[in-house]
C-alpha positions, 0 to 999 in steps of 0.5 A, a space after each residue: 267871793 269872786 274878785 273881778 270888778 270894783 264892786 266885788 273888790 270893795 266887798 272883799 276889802 270890807 269882809 277882810 276888815 270885818 267891818 260894815 261901816 267903811 263904805 265911804 273910805 274903802 274907795 280911798 284905800 283903793 286909790 292909795 293902793 293905785 298910787 303905790 302901783 304908780 310908784 313901784 310897778 313897771 309891767 309891760 302891760 303898762 307900756 303905751 305909745 303916743 304919737 304927735 307933732 312937735 313944732 315948739 320948744 315944749 310938748 305936754 306929757 300925756 295925762 297918764 304918763 309915769 315914766 319915759 321909755 323912749 322918744 324918737 322922731 318919725 319924720 326927717 329920718 327916724 332917730 331917737 332923742 337923747 335925754 339930758 339933765 336940766 343943767 345940760 339943757 340950760 348950758 346948751 341954750 346959753 351957748 352958741 348952739 342955741 339955734 332952732 333945728 332938728 331936735 336931738 335932745 329932750 328933758 323932763 320939765 314939770 308936765 312937759 318935755 323940752 326939746 333942743 334944738 327948738 324945732 325949726 318946723 313940724 316933726 312927727 314924734 312917737 313917745 313910748 312910756 309907762 302909763 298909770 294903771 287905769 283907776 277903778 271907779 263906778 264907771 270903770 269897773 275893771 282893768 288889766 291889773 285887777 283881772 291879772 292880779 286881784 291879790 295885788 289890789 286886795 292886799 294893797 288896799 288892806 295895807 293902806 287901811 291901817 292908818 285909818 284903822 289905827 294900826 291893825 295887827 294884821 297889817 304886817 301880814 298884809 304888807 308882806 303878801 302885798 310886797 311879794 305879789 308886787 315883786 312877782 308881778 314885776 318879775 313875771 313882766 321881765 320874764 315875759 318880755 325876755 321870753 322866746 328866742 335868746 337875745 342876740 349880741 351883734 359884734 361890730 367889725 373894724 372893716 
């Protein structure tokens, strides 16, 4: 059976489980697999850019945000912002440095970014981040991961069927295949990112 879209994935899961009474719960198995992707998969195809303007202490994260790669200002001289801890941010705001100005630091604050100093105007900003794999559904029938690695979707869903099916004896095999497939995906991403010409190390002179 082909495995190119949401409907075919659900049918394949039912076939592997040899059950025809799981129509209502198979989408849950798929959603649980997608939750595992969000935790454990970091592929270059998950990278996304978002641009905007910051003019206050906080900025809301994109709804599909998983992990920040880099934030930098795109106006008033391009510069990368440094990540600091919550304690460091609190210390800065409690000290004499708590004034507005050009942001230099950021921290993660629930579903927002907090900046310091708080912007004294409007600044263009670009966020490079890992985004969630777009969830499959009846209205979004495929995505890049299902196209590139249908085995990851299939075995990830089968692994998450085990608790519902009360310890299916095949779970260990499915888990092994799923884990190996996830490892290969992460590794292939790393190899793709670093392919081509070799990385060049720049030596900074004293002069």
